[in-house]
C-alpha positions in Angstrom: -0.2 -0.3 0.5 1.4 3.6 -0.8 1.2 6.6 1.2 -2.6 8.0 1.4 -2.5 11.1 -1.2 -4.5 14.3 -0.3 -6.4 16.3 -3.1 -6.8 19.9 -2.5 -9.6 21.9 -4.1 -8.3 25.4 -4.8 -10.4 27.8 -6.0 -9.2 29.9 -8.6 -8.7 33.6 -8.6 -11.8 35.5 -10.3 -9.3 36.7 -13.0 -8.6 33.0 -14.0 -12.5 31.8 -13.4 -14.3 30.8 -16.5 -16.9 32.9 -17.6 -20.5 31.6 -17.6 -21.7 31.6 -21.3 -23.6 35.1 -22.7 -27.2 34.6 -22.7 -29.2 33.5 -25.4 -32.3 33.9 -26.7 -34.4 31.0 -26.3 -35.3 28.8 -29.7 -38.7 27.5 -30.9 -39.4 23.9 -32.4 -40.2 25.6 -35.8 -42.8 24.3 -38.3 -42.3 20.8 -37.2 -43.1 21.3 -33.9 -45.9 22.8 -32.2 -45.7 22.9 -28.1 -49.0 23.2 -26.1 -48.0 26.4 -25.0 -47.3 27.6 -28.2 -51.0 26.0 -29.6 -52.3 27.8 -26.9 -50.9 31.1 -28.4 -52.4 30.3 -31.4 -55.3 29.8 -30.6 -55.6 33.0 -28.7 -54.5 34.8 -31.7 -56.8 33.0 -33.7 -60.0 32.8 -32.0 -59.9 36.0 -28.9 -60.2 39.0 -31.8 -63.0 37.9 -34.0 -64.5 36.6 -30.4 -64.7 39.9 -28.8 -65.9 41.7 -31.8 -68.5 39.1 -32.4 -69.8 39.9 -28.9 -69.8 43.5 -29.4 -71.8 42.9 -32.8 -74.4 41.0 -30.8 -74.8 43.7 -28.1 -75.1 46.4 -30.6 -77.6 44.0 -32.8 -80.4 42.8 -30.3 -79.8 46.7 -28.6 -81.4 47.9 -31.2 -83.5 45.3 -32.8 -85.2 45.9 -28.8 -85.1 49.6 -28.7 -87.1 49.6 -32.3 -89.6 47.1 -31.0 -88.8 45.0 -34.2 -88.7 41.0 -34.2 -86.0 38.6 -33.6 -86.5 36.7 -36.6 -83.7 38.4 -38.6 -80.8 38.6 -35.9 -78.9 35.8 -37.7 -78.6 37.8 -40.6 -78.4 41.1 -39.3 -75.4 39.9 -37.1 -73.7 38.3 -40.4 -73.9 41.3 -42.2 -72.6 43.5 -39.5 -69.8 41.3 -39.4 -69.0 41.9 -43.2 -69.2 45.6 -42.9 -66.6 45.7 -40.0 -64.5 44.1 -42.4 -66.0 46.7 -45.2 -67.7 44.2 -47.5 -69.8 45.7 -49.9 -73.7 44.4 -49.5 -76.7 44.8 -51.0 -79.8 45.5 -48.6 -83.4 45.6 -50.5 -82.0 47.6 -53.7 -79.7 49.5 -51.9 -76.2 49.0 -52.5 -73.4 50.2 -49.8 -69.8 50.1 -50.0 -69.1 52.9 -47.6 -68.7 51.6 -44.3 -67.9 53.1 -40.8 -63.8 53.1 -40.5 -63.5 53.1 -36.9 -65.1 49.8 -36.0 -62.8 48.3 -38.6 -59.9 50.1 -36.4 -60.7 48.5 -33.3 -61.0 45.4 -35.1 -57.4 45.7 -36.5 -56.1 46.9 -33.4 -57.1 44.0 -31.9 -55.9 41.5 -34.1 -52.6 43.6 -34.6 -52.2 43.4 -30.6 -52.7 39.8 -30.2 -49.9 39.2 -32.9 -47.8 41.3 -31.2 -48.1 39.4 -28.0 -47.8 36.0 -29.6 -44.3 37.0 -31.3 -43.3 37.8 -28.6 -38.9 37.1 -27.7 -39.8 33.5 -26.7 -41.4 32.7 -30.6 -38.5 31.6 -32.9 -38.5 33.3 -36.7 -40.0 30.6 -38.6 -42.9 30.3 -36.1 -44.2 34.0 -37.0 -45.5 31.8 -39.6 -48.1 30.2 -37.6 -48.8 33.8 -36.2 -49.7 34.6 -39.6 -52.1 31.3 -40.2 -54.0 31.7 -37.2 -54.5 35.4 -37.3 -55.7 35.1 -40.7 -57.1 31.9 -40.2 -59.8 32.9 -37.6 -61.6 35.3 -39.0 -61.4 33.4 -42.0 -63.7 30.7 -40.5 -65.9 33.1 -39.3 -66.5 34.8 -42.6 -67.1 31.6 -43.9 -69.8 30.3 -41.7 -71.5 33.9 -41.9 -71.4 33.9 -45.9 -73.8 31.0 -45.3 -76.0 32.4 -42.6 -76.3 35.7 -45.0 -77.8 33.5 -47.4 -80.1 31.2 -45.5 -81.2 34.6 -43.8 -81.9 35.9 -47.1 -85.6 34.4 -47.0 -86.2 36.2 -43.9 -84.9 39.8 -44.4 -83.7 42.0 -47.4 -80.3 40.8 -47.2 -79.0 39.7 -51.1 -75.9 37.2 -50.5 -72.6 39.3 -51.4 -69.7 38.3 -53.6 -67.6 35.5 -51.9 -64.6 36.4 -53.5 -64.9 39.8 -52.2 -65.7 39.2 -48.5 -62.6 36.5 -48.4 -60.4 39.4 -50.5 -60.9 42.0 -47.6 -61.2 39.5 -44.7 -57.7 38.2 -46.0 -56.1 41.5 -46.4 -57.3 43.1 -43.8 -56.6 40.1 -41.4 -52.7 40.6 -43.3 -52.0 43.7 -42.7 -52.9 44.1 -38.9 -50.7 40.9 -38.6 -48.0 42.9 -40.3 -48.1 45.5 -38.2 -48.3 43.8 -34.9 -45.5 41.4 -35.4 -43.6 44.3 -37.6 -43.6 46.5 -34.8 -42.4 43.9 -32.1 -39.7 41.9 -34.5 -39.0 44.0 -37.5 -35.4 43.4 -37.4 -35.6 39.3 -37.6 -38.2 40.3 -40.2 -35.4 42.5 -42.0 -33.4 39.6 -41.7 -34.5 36.8 -43.3 -34.7 39.3 -46.5 -31.5 38.7 -49.0 -30.8 41.3 -48.9 -29.3 43.9 -45.7 -32.0 46.7 -45.4 -30.3 50.5 -45.1 -30.6 52.4 -42.7 -32.2 54.9 -44.4 -35.5 52.5 -45.0 -36.1 51.9 -41.6 -35.9 55.6 -41.2 -38.0 57.0 -43.8 -40.6 54.3 -42.6 -41.3 55.7 -39.2 -41.3 59.3 -40.2 -43.9 58.7 -43.1 -46.2 56.9 -40.6 -45.8 59.9 -38.5 -46.6 62.2 -41.0 -49.9 60.5 -42.1 -50.7 60.4 -38.4 -50.2 64.1 -38.3 -52.0 64.9 -41.4 -54.9 62.8 -40.2 -55.1 64.9 -36.2 -55.2 68.2 -38.5 -57.6 66.6 -40.7 -60.2 65.6 -37.6 -59.5 69.2 -35.8 -60.6 70.7 -39.5 -64.0 68.6 -39.0 -64.7 69.5 -35.7 -64.3 72.8 -36.0 -66.4 72.7 -39.8 -68.7 71.0 -37.2 -69.1 73.4 -35.0 -69.4 76.3 -37.7 -72.3 74.6 -39.5 -73.7 73.8 -36.3 -77.3 74.8 -37.3 -77.2 72.2 -40.0 -76.9 69.6 -36.7 -80.4 70.2 -35.7 -82.1 69.7 -39.0 -80.2 65.9 -38.9 -81.7 65.5 -36.0 -85.1 66.2 -36.4 -85.0 62.9 -38.4 -85.6 61.0 -35.5 -88.5 62.1 -34.5 -87.4 63.2 -30.8 -87.1 59.8 -29.6 -84.0 59.3 -27.8 -82.8 56.2 -29.0 -82.5 57.9 -32.5 -80.6 60.6 -31.2 -78.2 58.5 -29.6 -78.1 56.6 -32.4 -77.1 59.2 -35.2 -74.3 60.3 -32.6 -73.3 56.9 -32.8 -73.0 56.5 -36.2 -71.2 60.3 -37.0 -68.4 59.0 -34.6 -68.2 56.0 -36.3 -67.9 58.0 -39.8 -65.4 60.3 -38.4 -62.0 58.5 -39.1 -63.8 58.3 -43.2 -64.6 61.8 -42.7 -60.8 62.7 -41.6 -59.6 60.7 -44.2 -61.4 62.8 -47.4 -59.9 65.9 -45.4 -56.7 65.4 -45.5 -57.5 65.2 -49.3 -58.9 68.2 -49.4 -56.0 69.7 -47.5 -53.0 68.4 -49.8 -55.6 70.3 -52.6 -56.8 67.3 -54.0 -60.8 66.5 -54.5 -63.3 64.4 -52.9 -65.7 62.9 -54.7 -69.7 62.9 -53.5 -71.8 61.7 -56.1 -71.9 63.8 -59.2 -70.6 67.0 -57.1 -67.1 67.1 -55.8 -65.1 69.2 -53.1 -62.2 70.7 -52.7 -60.2 74.1 -51.7 -60.5 75.7 -55.1 -63.9 74.1 -56.4 -67.3 73.2 -54.9 -69.7 71.3 -56.4 -72.6 70.9 -54.6 -74.3 67.7 -54.1 -76.7 65.5 -51.6 -75.1 64.1 -48.6 -76.2 61.8 -45.9 -78.4 63.0 -42.9 -75.8 62.4 -40.3 -74.6 65.3 -38.1 -71.1 64.2 -39.2 -71.9 65.7 -42.7 -72.5 69.0 -41.1 -69.0 69.3 -41.7 -69.3 69.3 -45.6 -69.4 73.2 -46.5 -72.0 74.2 -49.4 -71.2 77.9 -50.4 -68.7 79.1 -52.9 -64.9 78.8 -51.7 -63.3 81.5 -49.4 -59.5 83.0 -50.4 -58.9 81.9 -47.3 -59.1 78.2 -47.5 -55.9 78.4 -49.7 -54.2 78.9 -46.4 -54.8 75.5 -44.9 -52.2 74.2 -47.9 -50.2 75.5 -45.1 -50.5 72.9 -43.1 -49.4 69.7 -45.6 -46.2 72.0 -46.3 -45.1 72.2 -42.6 -45.8 68.2 -41.6 -43.7 68.2 -45.1 -40.7 70.4 -43.8 -41.1 68.5 -40.0 -40.8 65.1 -41.8 -37.6 66.4 -43.5 -36.3 67.7 -40.0 -36.8 64.3 -39.0 -35.0 62.2 -41.4 -32.5 64.8 -41.2 -32.0 64.3 -37.3 -32.8 60.4 -38.1 -30.9 59.1 -40.9 -27.4 59.6 -43.2 -29.4 61.6 -46.3 -27.6 64.2 -47.6 -28.5 67.0 -50.5 -27.2 64.5 -53.1 -28.9 61.7 -51.5 -32.0 62.2 -49.9 -33.6 58.7 -49.4 -34.8 58.8 -46.2 -36.7 61.6 -47.3 -38.2 59.9 -50.2 -38.9 56.9 -48.5 -41.1 58.8 -46.2 -43.1 60.8 -48.9 -43.4 57.3 -50.9 -45.2 55.3 -47.5 -47.0 58.3 -46.4 -48.5 58.3 -50.3 -49.4 54.4 -50.1 -50.8 54.8 -47.0 -52.8 57.8 -47.5 -54.1 55.7 -50.4 -55.1 53.0 -48.7 -57.0 54.5 -46.6 -58.9 56.2 -49.2 -59.9 53.0 -50.6 -61.0 52.1 -47.1 -62.7 55.2 -46.4 -64.9 55.4 -49.6 -67.0 53.5 -51.1 -71.1 53.7 -52.5 -73.6 54.8 -50.6 -77.3 53.9 -52.6 -79.1 56.9 -54.3 -75.8 59.1 -53.3 -73.2 57.4 -55.6 -69.7 56.9 -54.4 -67.9 59.0 -52.2 -64.5 58.6 -52.2 -61.4 60.8 -52.0 -59.6 61.3 -55.4 -56.7 59.0 -56.6 -54.7 62.1 -57.4 -54.6 62.3 -53.3 -51.8 59.8 -53.1 -49.2 61.9 -55.8 -49.9 65.0 -54.1 -49.2 63.9 -50.7 -45.7 62.0 -51.8 -45.0 65.9 -53.3 -45.9 67.8 -49.9 -43.7 65.6 -48.2 -40.7 65.2 -51.0 -40.6 68.9 -51.7 -40.9 70.1 -48.8 -39.1 67.7 -46.8 -36.3 68.0 -48.8 -36.0 71.6 -47.7 -36.4 70.3 -44.0 -33.6 67.4 -44.9 -31.2 70.6 -45.9 -32.3 72.8 -42.9 -31.2 70.1 -40.4 -28.3 69.3 -42.3 -27.2 73.2 -42.1 -28.6 74.5 -38.7 -28.8 70.7 -37.0 -25.9 68.5 -35.1 -24.9 65.2 -36.3 -27.2 62.4 -37.3 -28.5 60.7 -34.4 -28.9 56.8 -35.5 -31.4 55.5 -32.6 -31.5 51.9 -34.4 -28.1 51.3 -33.3 -28.7 50.8 -29.6 -31.6 48.5 -30.0 -29.4 45.4 -29.7 -31.6 43.8 -27.0 -35.2 42.9 -26.8 -36.9 42.6 -22.9 -39.6 40.8 -22.0 -42.1 40.4 -19.0 -39.9 37.3 -17.3 -36.5 39.7 -16.7 -35.0 38.1 -18.9 -33.1 39.4 -21.4 -32.7 38.4 -25.2 -30.0 39.0 -27.6 -31.3 40.0 -31.1 -27.9 38.1 -32.6 -28.6 34.1 -32.3 -25.2 33.4 -33.4 -21.6 34.0 -31.2 -18.8 34.0 -32.6 -16.1 31.6 -31.4 -13.5 34.3 -30.6 -15.8 36.4 -28.5 -13.4 37.8 -25.2 -15.3 38.0 -22.4 -12.9 40.6 -20.5 -15.4 42.8 -19.8 -18.0 40.8 -18.7 -15.4 39.2 -16.1 -14.5 42.6 -15.0 -18.3 43.5 -14.1 -18.3 39.7 -12.6 -15.5 40.8 -10.2 -16.6 43.9 -9.0 -20.0 42.2 -7.4 -17.9 39.2 -6.1 -17.1 38.9 -2.5 -13.5 39.6 -1.4 -13.3 36.1 0.6 -14.6 33.0 -0.1 -13.4 30.1 2.1 -15.1 26.4 1.9 -14.8 24.6 5.0 -15.8 21.0 6.0 -18.0 19.7 7.9 -17.5 18.7 11.6 -17.1 15.1 11.1 -16.7 14.7 7.9 -14.1 13.3 5.9 -14.5 15.6 3.1 -15.6 19.5 2.3 -18.2 20.8 0.1 -18.1 24.0 -1.4 -21.7 25.5 -1.2 -22.9 26.8 -5.1 -25.8 28.4 -3.0 -22.9 31.4 -1.6 -21.4 31.5 -4.4 -21.9 31.3 -7.9 -18.6 31.4 -9.4 -16.9 28.3 -11.2 -14.7 25.8 -9.2 -11.8 24.7 -10.7 -10.2 22.1 -9.3 -6.7 21.6 -8.7 -5.1 18.1 -8.0 -2.3 18.3 -6.4 0.0 15.2 -5.3 0.3 15.1 -1.4 3.7 14.9 -0.2 5.2 12.4 2.8 4.6 15.0 6.0 1.7 17.2 4.2 1.2 20.4 5.5 -1.9 22.1 6.4 -2.9 24.5 3.7 -2.3 28.1 4.3 -4.2 31.3 3.1 -2.1 33.1 1.2 -1.7 36.9 1.9 -1.1 38.6 -1.3 -4.2 36.8 -2.9 -7.2 36.9 -0.1 -9.3 35.8 -3.1 -7.8 32.4 -3.2 -9.1 29.7 -0.5 -7.4 26.3 -0.2 -9.7 23.3 0.9 -8.1 20.3 2.2 -9.9 17.0 1.3 -8.6 13.6 3.0 -9.1 10.8 0.2 -9.0 7.0 1.0 -5.8 5.0 0.2 -5.8 5.2 -3.7 -4.9 1.4 -5.4 -1.0 1.3 -6.4 -0.3 1.9 -9.9 
């Protein structure tokens, strides 16, 4: 038997400890696997927005039928028609074709879909699983639309509702649901979506997109204020519209709610007027330069439509799009690398604003029975592009000449943060030559100066309590000499602690 050997477990210096691996983003299983938790989330995306929308429609339909004292036999057809109307599907009720539906309920429904899509596309959702989120956001409304089309066909025998065009119905529902899902996912995971593109996305694209959306929001805000002011100026006309309600409280309440629901439509039309475009109202039109009178629906919000001759001071309203264009150019100059010879972010903002204005014009317009088609002119998008491109160029030059250097905020957004206090970094791959010196220095500042690992009494070995200290333990085996001396704590480095562990006799080699 040879002499017993002693193993010394040495806690190494903090500078020599192995650094923990950097945090990484949790990855999903992709299209090949669907966990129960992910299935539950997708079910909420598909069902919750549609369920809330149907619940509101159910309450409004039955409240309206009850207030009017009508029979409940046609309630199913009314609910199906309301679902289609919320998705802007043209309908024919009796002999009246209606394609101009209020935008406020549609915007509320789109917000619900976008919100659910954004929550489902959180940091714990793998990039390959985003397709499941889009499919769920689109599949739920399409399924309910199929049911509503069947109900509308059966209800045609009870109520004066003609079955709508199937292709148009599915097209509107599919398009709106896709837009809402894309907005929700893009607002949460736009970096990951950009990484999927075959080419790198320049920084001026992101800056221009944000400025373009902000510009349209500003135009709509000014348009809403202008509409409210015009309604107050023509207050005397509102009394004429409420007289059609025969003095009943329910009728007046219904007209008020209908006006609020159509307020976004009127705001989109007002944007067309602000930028110098035209709004077609049946055979007539409305613009800052010309008014051709035409009949308008007897709704309080339509009191904002002027009927008199054009006033010269109306041309002063063109200052609004010019000011919005200059502000957009200033923002592009501050958040991008635009210069006089390459104003790419400014042009991108103008193009994005033009496209958004065109889409809003399509959604806000449509046929309205005997009143004809009420919609902004197609030239509105071109005018919006011009107002944001030319004055925006001037604003961008002003930001370059008189402002400071460009601040690219996107360069500092390198990580995501979720509700569970965990960090998820945008980079999925780490370089093998990654150095953790800075990371170790932060850990050293927080580490205790002295940590001792002592064996408990009555035991032959000592155990290091990892709950008291999370640092890595480097075990160094040292051969014992004939007369081993007890470990002595070094005075020069107080962070090194030697814990003697006496082992049993080892077998001879």
